[in-house]
PAVOTOR-458343 format. One line per field, with one value per residue: residue in three letters; x, y, z of N, C-alpha, C in turn. Coordinates in Angstrom, 1 decimal. Example, Ala and Ser with C-alpha at 12.3 -4.5 7.8 and 13.67 -1.06 7.14 Angstrom:
<sites>
resn = (Ala_Ser)
n_east = (13.2_12.8)
n_north = (-5.7_-2.2)
n_up = (7.8_7.1)
ca_east = (12.3_13.7)
ca_north = (-4.5_-1.1)
ca_up = (7.8_7.1)
c_east = (13.2_12.9)
c_north = (-3.3_0.0)
c_up = (7.8_7.9)
</sites>
This chain:
<sites>
resn = (Met_Phe_Glu_Pro_Pro_Arg_Gly_Gly_Thr_Ser_Ala_Leu_Ala_Thr_Arg_Tyr_Gly_Arg_Ala_Val_Ser_Ala_Asp_Pro_Pro_His_Arg_Ala_Val_Glu_Val_Arg_Arg_Ser_Ala_Arg_Arg_Arg_Arg_Thr_Val_Ser_Ala_Tyr_Arg_Glu_Gly_Asp_Arg_Thr_Val_Val_Leu_Ile_Pro_Ala_Arg_Met_Ser_Glu_Ala_Glu_Glu_Gln_Arg_Trp_Val_Gly_Val_Met_Leu_Asp_Lys_Leu_Ala_Ala_Gln_Glu_Ser_Lys_Arg_Thr_Leu_Gly_Asp_Ala_Glu_Leu_Thr_Glu_Arg_Ala_Ala_Arg_Leu_Ser_Glu_Gln_Tyr_Phe_Gly_Gly_Arg_Ala_Arg_Pro_Gly_Ser_Val_Arg_Trp_Val_Thr_Asn_Gln_Asn_Thr_Arg_Trp_Gly_Ser_Cys_Thr_Pro_Ala_Glu_Ala_Ser_Ile_Arg_Leu_Ser_His_Arg_Leu_Gln_Gly_Met_Pro_Glu_Tyr_Val_Leu_Asp_Tyr_Val_Leu_Leu_His_Glu_Leu_Ala_His_Leu_Leu_Val_Pro_Gly_His_Gly_Pro_Ser_Phe_Trp_Gln_Leu_Leu_Glu_Ala_Tyr_Pro_Arg_Thr_Glu_Arg_Ala_Arg_Gly_Tyr_Leu_Glu_Gly_Val_Val_Ala_Ala_Glu_Arg_Leu_Pro_Lys_Val_Pro_Ala_Ala_Arg_Glu_Glu)
n_east = (0.9_0.8_1.1_-0.2_2.3_3.9_5.1_8.3_8.3_8.9_6.7_7.2_7.3_5.8_6.2_8.4_7.3_8.1_9.1_11.4_12.6_12.2_10.4_8.9_6.5_6.1_7.5_7.0_8.3_9.4_10.3_12.4_13.3_16.0_17.0_19.1_20.9_23.3_24.9_25.0_23.2_21.1_19.3_17.1_15.3_12.1_9.5_7.4_8.3_10.7_12.7_14.4_16.5_17.2_19.5_17.8_18.2_18.4_17.9_15.1_16.0_18.5_17.1_16.0_17.7_19.2_17.7_17.2_20.2_20.1_18.2_19.2_21.2_20.6_19.2_21.3_23.1_21.2_20.6_23.1_23.8_21.8_20.9_22.0_22.5_20.4_18.2_18.4_17.3_14.9_14.2_14.7_12.7_10.3_10.6_10.5_7.6_6.4_7.4_7.5_5.3_5.9_7.1_10.1_12.0_14.4_16.7_19.0_20.3_23.0_25.9_29.2_32.6_34.0_33.7_34.4_34.7_31.8_28.3_26.7_25.7_24.2_23.1_21.1_20.5_21.1_19.6_20.5_21.8_24.4_25.8_28.0_30.0_30.5_28.4_27.1_26.1_25.1_22.6_19.2_17.6_19.4_20.3_18.1_17.5_19.8_19.3_16.9_17.8_19.4_17.2_15.6_17.0_16.8_14.2_14.8_17.4_20.4_20.5_18.6_15.9_13.9_14.4_14.9_12.6_11.3_12.8_11.5_9.4_10.3_10.4_12.3_14.9_16.6_17.4_19.2_20.7_22.3_23.7_25.2_26.8_28.0_29.7_31.7_32.8_33.7_35.7_37.7_38.9_41.8_44.2_44.8_47.7_47.9_47.7_50.9_51.9_53.6)
n_north = (-1.2_2.2_5.6_9.0_11.4_13.4_16.8_17.0_14.7_12.5_11.8_9.4_7.7_5.5_3.4_1.6_-0.1_-3.0_-6.4_-6.7_-8.0_-10.8_-10.5_-7.7_-8.9_-6.9_-3.3_-0.1_2.3_5.5_8.2_10.9_14.2_16.7_20.0_20.8_18.7_18.0_15.7_13.2_10.2_8.2_6.5_4.8_2.7_3.6_2.7_0.8_1.5_2.3_4.8_7.1_9.3_11.9_14.3_17.2_17.2_15.1_12.5_11.0_8.1_7.9_8.2_5.8_3.7_4.6_3.8_1.2_0.5_1.4_0.1_-2.5_-2.5_-1.8_-4.1_-6.1_-5.1_-5.6_-8.3_-9.3_-8.7_-10.0_-13.0_-16.0_-19.5_-21.0_-19.2_-19.2_-21.5_-21.3_-19.5_-20.9_-23.1_-21.0_-20.3_-22.6_-23.6_-21.2_-21.6_-24.1_-25.5_-26.5_-29.0_-29.2_-30.3_-29.2_-30.5_-29.4_-26.1_-24.1_-21.8_-21.8_-22.1_-23.4_-23.5_-22.4_-21.8_-22.7_-21.8_-22.7_-26.0_-29.2_-32.0_-34.4_-37.0_-36.6_-34.5_-31.8_-28.4_-26.0_-23.2_-21.0_-18.5_-16.6_-15.5_-13.8_-10.7_-10.1_-9.2_-10.0_-11.3_-12.3_-14.3_-15.6_-16.9_-18.4_-20.2_-21.1_-23.1_-24.9_-26.0_-27.0_-29.2_-30.9_-31.9_-32.8_-34.1_-32.9_-30.7_-30.6_-30.1_-30.3_-29.5_-26.4_-25.8_-25.8_-23.6_-21.4_-20.7_-18.7_-15.2_-13.5_-15.0_-14.6_-12.1_-12.6_-14.9_-13.0_-11.3_-12.8_-13.8_-11.2_-10.8_-13.0_-12.3_-10.2_-11.1_-12.1_-10.3_-8.6_-7.6_-4.3_-2.1_0.2_3.5_5.3_8.3_11.2)
n_up = (0.2_-0.6_0.4_-0.7_-2.4_-0.3_0.3_-0.3_-1.5_-4.2_-7.3_-7.9_-6.1_-5.8_-7.9_-6.8_-4.9_-4.1_-2.9_-0.4_1.6_3.9_5.7_6.8_4.1_2.1_1.4_1.2_-0.9_-0.3_-2.1_-1.6_-2.5_-2.9_-2.8_-1.6_-1.4_-2.8_-4.4_-2.6_-1.7_0.2_2.7_4.5_7.2_8.0_9.9_8.4_5.8_3.5_3.1_0.4_0.0_-2.4_-4.4_-6.0_-8.8_-9.8_-12.7_-13.8_-14.4_-13.2_-10.6_-10.3_-10.9_-8.5_-6.4_-6.8_-5.9_-3.2_-1.8_-2.3_-0.4_1.7_2.8_2.4_4.5_6.6_6.4_7.0_9.7_10.8_10.5_11.6_11.8_13.0_12.1_9.3_8.8_9.7_7.7_5.3_5.3_5.5_2.6_1.1_1.8_0.5_-2.1_-2.8_-1.8_0.6_0.6_0.2_2.5_4.8_6.8_7.9_7.7_7.3_7.8_6.1_6.3_4.1_1.4_-1.3_-4.0_-4.6_-3.9_-2.8_-0.8_-1.2_0.8_-0.3_1.0_3.4_4.2_4.2_4.1_3.0_3.3_1.3_3.4_2.2_0.9_3.2_3.9_1.5_-1.1_0.0_-1.6_-3.1_-1.4_-1.0_-3.1_-3.5_-1.4_-2.1_-4.5_-3.6_-2.0_-3.9_-5.0_-3.1_-4.0_-6.7_-8.1_-9.5_-12.6_-14.5_-16.8_-15.2_-12.7_-13.1_-13.9_-11.4_-10.0_-11.5_-10.2_-8.3_-8.5_-8.8_-9.8_-12.1_-11.8_-9.3_-10.2_-11.7_-10.4_-8.7_-10.7_-11.9_-9.2_-9.4_-11.5_-11.2_-9.1_-10.7_-12.2_-13.3_-10.6_-10.4_-9.5_-6.9_-7.7_-7.7_-5.3_-6.4)
ca_east = (-0.1_1.2_0.6_0.3_3.5_3.8_6.3_9.3_8.3_8.9_5.4_7.6_7.5_5.0_7.0_9.2_6.5_8.6_9.7_12.9_13.0_11.4_9.8_7.5_6.9_6.6_7.8_6.5_9.5_9.1_11.7_12.7_14.0_16.4_17.4_20.4_21.5_23.9_25.7_25.1_22.2_20.9_18.5_16.9_14.1_11.1_8.5_7.2_8.6_12.1_13.0_15.6_16.9_18.3_19.3_16.8_18.4_18.6_17.1_14.4_16.6_19.1_16.8_15.2_18.7_19.7_16.6_17.6_21.1_19.9_17.3_19.5_22.4_19.8_18.9_22.2_23.5_20.1_21.1_24.3_23.9_20.8_20.8_22.4_22.2_18.9_17.4_18.7_17.0_13.7_14.0_14.8_11.3_9.2_10.7_10.2_6.4_6.3_7.6_7.5_4.4_6.5_7.5_11.3_12.4_15.9_17.0_19.7_21.1_23.9_26.9_30.3_33.6_35.1_33.2_34.9_34.2_30.0_27.4_26.0_25.7_22.9_23.4_19.6_20.4_20.9_18.7_21.3_22.2_25.3_26.0_29.1_30.0_30.8_26.9_26.8_25.8_24.7_20.9_18.5_17.0_20.4_20.7_16.5_17.7_20.6_18.6_15.7_18.4_19.5_16.4_15.1_18.0_16.1_13.1_15.2_18.6_20.9_20.4_18.1_14.9_12.3_15.0_15.1_11.5_11.0_13.0_11.0_8.6_11.0_10.3_14.2_15.8_17.2_18.3_20.0_22.0_23.1_24.6_26.5_27.8_28.7_30.4_32.5_33.5_34.6_37.0_38.2_39.3_42.9_44.2_45.6_48.3_47.4_48.8_51.8_51.8_54.9)
ca_north = (-0.1_3.5_6.9_9.8_11.9_15.0_17.9_16.9_13.3_12.2_11.0_8.2_6.6_4.5_2.7_1.0_-1.1_-4.6_-7.3_-6.4_-9.1_-11.8_-9.8_-7.7_-9.0_-6.0_-2.4_0.8_3.2_6.7_9.2_12.5_15.0_17.5_20.9_21.0_17.5_17.7_14.4_12.0_9.2_7.8_5.7_4.1_2.3_4.5_1.8_-0.5_1.9_2.7_6.3_7.1_10.7_12.0_15.4_17.1_17.5_13.5_12.0_9.8_7.0_7.8_7.7_4.3_3.3_4.5_3.1_0.1_0.5_1.7_-1.1_-3.7_-2.3_-2.0_-5.5_-6.3_-5.0_-6.5_-9.9_-9.6_-8.9_-10.9_-14.4_-17.1_-21.0_-21.0_-18.1_-19.6_-23.0_-21.1_-18.8_-21.9_-23.6_-20.5_-20.4_-23.9_-23.3_-20.4_-21.5_-25.4_-26.2_-27.1_-30.2_-29.8_-30.1_-29.1_-30.9_-28.3_-25.4_-23.6_-21.3_-23.0_-20.9_-24.1_-23.3_-20.8_-22.1_-22.6_-20.5_-23.7_-27.6_-30.2_-33.6_-34.9_-38.0_-35.9_-32.9_-30.6_-27.5_-25.6_-21.9_-20.2_-17.7_-15.2_-14.8_-13.2_-9.4_-10.0_-8.6_-10.6_-11.9_-13.2_-15.4_-16.3_-17.6_-19.9_-21.4_-22.4_-23.6_-26.0_-26.4_-27.5_-30.3_-32.0_-32.4_-32.9_-34.2_-32.6_-29.3_-30.8_-28.8_-30.3_-28.7_-25.5_-25.5_-25.3_-22.2_-20.5_-19.9_-17.5_-14.1_-13.0_-15.8_-14.1_-11.1_-13.4_-15.5_-12.0_-10.9_-13.7_-13.8_-10.2_-10.9_-14.0_-11.8_-9.0_-11.4_-12.5_-9.1_-8.2_-6.5_-3.1_-1.6_1.4_4.7_6.0_9.6_11.6)
ca_up = (-0.1_-0.9_0.6_-1.6_-2.0_0.3_0.5_-1.3_-2.2_-5.6_-7.4_-8.8_-5.4_-6.1_-8.6_-6.0_-4.3_-4.1_-1.7_-0.2_2.6_4.1_7.0_6.2_2.7_0.8_1.9_0.3_-0.9_-0.5_-2.6_-1.3_-3.3_-2.0_-3.5_-0.8_-1.6_-4.1_-4.6_-1.9_-2.0_1.2_2.6_5.9_7.5_8.7_10.0_7.4_4.5_3.2_2.6_-0.1_-0.4_-3.5_-5.2_-6.7_-10.1_-10.6_-13.6_-13.9_-15.0_-12.3_-9.2_-10.3_-10.5_-6.8_-5.5_-6.6_-5.2_-1.8_-1.3_-2.0_0.4_3.3_2.6_2.9_6.0_7.5_6.3_7.6_11.1_11.9_10.2_12.6_11.4_13.2_11.5_8.0_8.6_9.6_6.5_4.5_5.6_4.7_1.5_0.8_2.0_-0.3_-3.3_-3.3_-1.1_1.6_-0.1_0.2_4.3_5.1_8.5_8.9_6.8_8.0_7.1_5.9_5.6_3.2_0.1_-1.5_-5.4_-4.9_-3.2_-1.7_-1.7_-0.4_0.7_-0.2_1.9_5.1_3.9_4.8_3.1_3.3_2.1_1.6_4.0_1.0_0.8_4.0_3.4_0.0_-0.8_0.9_-2.9_-3.8_-0.6_-1.0_-4.6_-3.4_-0.3_-2.9_-5.4_-2.6_-1.5_-5.2_-4.8_-1.9_-4.4_-7.7_-8.3_-10.7_-12.8_-15.5_-16.9_-14.0_-11.6_-13.4_-13.8_-10.0_-9.5_-12.3_-9.3_-7.6_-9.7_-9.0_-10.4_-13.2_-11.2_-8.5_-11.0_-12.6_-9.0_-8.7_-12.0_-11.4_-8.0_-9.9_-12.7_-10.7_-8.6_-11.7_-12.9_-12.6_-9.8_-10.9_-8.4_-6.5_-8.4_-6.7_-5.7_-7.0)
c_east = (0.8_0.5_1.0_1.6_3.3_5.3_7.0_9.4_8.3_7.3_5.8_7.7_7.2_5.2_7.6_8.4_7.4_8.9_11.1_13.4_11.8_10.3_9.6_7.8_7.0_6.7_7.6_7.8_9.1_10.6_11.6_13.8_14.5_17.1_19.3_21.2_22.1_24.4_25.6_23.6_22.4_19.7_18.3_15.5_13.2_9.8_8.4_7.4_9.9_11.9_14.3_15.8_17.8_18.3_18.2_16.9_18.5_17.7_16.0_15.1_17.4_18.4_16.0_16.7_19.2_18.9_17.2_19.3_20.8_19.2_18.0_21.0_22.0_19.3_20.1_23.1_22.6_20.6_22.4_24.6_22.3_20.7_22.2_22.2_20.6_18.1_17.4_17.7_15.2_13.3_14.0_13.4_10.5_9.5_10.3_8.5_5.7_6.0_7.1_6.2_4.9_6.7_9.2_11.6_13.9_15.7_17.9_20.3_22.0_24.9_28.1_31.3_34.9_34.7_33.6_34.9_32.8_29.8_26.9_25.6_24.5_23.3_21.7_19.8_20.3_20.0_19.2_21.6_23.3_25.7_27.3_29.0_30.0_29.1_26.5_26.9_25.6_23.0_20.2_17.9_18.0_20.3_19.2_17.0_18.5_19.9_17.6_16.5_19.1_18.4_15.8_15.7_17.4_15.3_13.8_16.9_19.3_20.3_19.5_16.7_13.9_13.0_14.8_13.7_10.7_11.3_12.5_9.9_8.9_11.3_12.1_15.0_16.9_18.2_19.3_21.1_22.9_23.7_25.6_27.0_28.5_30.0_31.5_33.0_34.5_35.5_37.5_39.1_40.8_43.3_44.9_46.2_48.1_48.4_49.8_51.8_53.0_54.8)
c_north = (1.0_4.7_7.9_10.9_13.4_15.4_17.2_15.4_13.3_11.2_9.7_7.0_5.5_3.4_1.5_-0.1_-3.0_-5.3_-6.9_-7.1_-10.0_-11.5_-8.4_-8.5_-7.9_-4.5_-1.3_1.8_4.6_7.4_10.5_13.5_16.3_18.6_20.9_20.1_17.9_16.4_13.1_11.2_8.7_7.2_4.9_3.8_3.3_3.7_0.9_0.4_2.5_4.1_6.3_8.8_10.8_13.4_15.4_17.1_16.1_13.4_11.1_8.6_6.9_7.1_6.1_3.4_2.8_4.0_1.7_-0.2_0.2_0.3_-2.4_-3.7_-2.2_-3.4_-6.2_-6.1_-5.7_-7.9_-10.1_-9.5_-9.8_-12.2_-15.4_-18.6_-21.2_-20.5_-18.8_-20.9_-22.6_-20.2_-20.2_-23.0_-22.8_-19.9_-21.5_-24.0_-22.4_-20.7_-23.0_-26.2_-26.9_-28.6_-30.7_-29.1_-30.2_-29.7_-30.1_-27.8_-24.2_-23.2_-21.9_-21.7_-22.2_-24.4_-21.9_-21.0_-22.4_-21.9_-21.4_-24.9_-28.1_-31.3_-33.9_-36.1_-37.4_-35.1_-31.9_-30.0_-26.5_-24.5_-21.4_-18.8_-16.1_-14.6_-13.9_-11.3_-9.0_-9.7_-10.0_-11.8_-12.6_-14.4_-16.3_-17.5_-18.6_-21.0_-21.7_-23.2_-24.8_-26.7_-27.5_-28.9_-31.5_-32.8_-33.0_-32.9_-33.5_-31.4_-29.5_-29.9_-29.0_-29.3_-27.3_-24.6_-25.0_-24.0_-21.4_-19.9_-19.0_-16.3_-13.5_-13.6_-15.2_-13.0_-11.8_-13.7_-14.3_-11.1_-11.8_-14.0_-12.9_-10.3_-12.2_-13.1_-11.0_-9.5_-12.3_-11.5_-8.9_-7.5_-5.4_-2.2_-0.1_2.5_5.4_7.6_9.9_12.8)
c_up = (0.0_-0.4_-0.4_-1.5_-1.4_0.6_-0.6_-1.7_-3.7_-5.8_-8.1_-7.5_-5.3_-6.8_-8.2_-5.0_-4.5_-2.9_-1.7_0.7_2.9_4.7_7.0_4.6_2.1_1.9_1.1_0.3_-1.2_-1.2_-2.2_-1.4_-2.5_-2.8_-2.8_-0.9_-2.7_-4.9_-4.3_-1.9_-0.2_1.5_3.9_5.9_8.3_8.6_9.0_5.8_4.5_2.5_2.0_-0.3_-1.3_-3.7_-6.1_-8.3_-10.7_-11.5_-13.2_-13.5_-13.6_-10.6_-9.6_-9.9_-9.2_-6.0_-5.4_-5.8_-3.3_-1.2_-1.4_-0.9_1.6_3.6_3.0_4.3_7.0_7.6_7.2_9.0_11.7_11.3_10.7_11.4_11.5_12.5_9.9_7.8_8.8_8.3_5.1_4.4_5.0_3.0_0.8_0.6_0.8_-1.5_-3.8_-2.5_0.1_1.6_0.2_1.8_4.4_6.5_9.2_7.6_7.6_7.4_7.2_5.4_4.3_1.7_-0.7_-3.6_-5.7_-3.9_-2.0_-1.9_-0.7_-0.5_1.0_1.0_3.3_5.3_4.9_3.8_3.9_2.7_2.7_2.5_3.3_0.7_1.9_3.7_1.9_0.2_-0.3_-0.3_-3.0_-2.6_-0.3_-2.3_-4.4_-2.5_-1.6_-4.0_-4.8_-2.3_-2.6_-5.0_-4.2_-2.8_-5.7_-7.7_-9.7_-11.5_-14.4_-15.5_-15.7_-12.6_-11.6_-13.4_-12.3_-9.6_-10.4_-11.4_-8.6_-8.6_-9.9_-9.1_-11.1_-12.9_-10.1_-9.6_-11.4_-11.8_-9.1_-9.6_-11.9_-10.6_-8.6_-11.1_-12.2_-10.0_-9.5_-12.7_-12.1_-11.8_-10.0_-9.3_-8.2_-7.3_-7.5_-7.0_-5.8_-6.2)
</sites>
């Protein structure tokens, strides 16, 4: 639900109603423009809404891009400080219920530090899921995708058509995969030495 814009709030604020966390499922986004703000963009939670502060001169396209960046940044901060193994197990159960009708039942879900080449793994015989610690701090929709990916392996072994069909239920699959591919690509970039001051 959205409230009508007031004061310096952008009329475009209603465009950003999207799920950014599992609890609550939807947050309203309010964009506030300021003539005094020159370059910086910031965001914070205010009750059940997210407020994004941007410079007044910013274009509509820049606004859309920055709102997405700030929502992901807030979600990453919240994910980093709140999810332990018990919360991961609860989150996986909620995701299974929401997207797989509760059919995927993990016995345990935990963070591990020995997975540096994969994001997660699943042992169906034990119903155990392990997630790489490298996911900590990533946006929640990315974490949810990896959890759903591993939950799907409790139902379908391998990566055949029926496996990917299960994941089609999650609306942010492609975005999350793109995010993870970007992380991997960035890690492969050559390290440029810092410029020396003369």
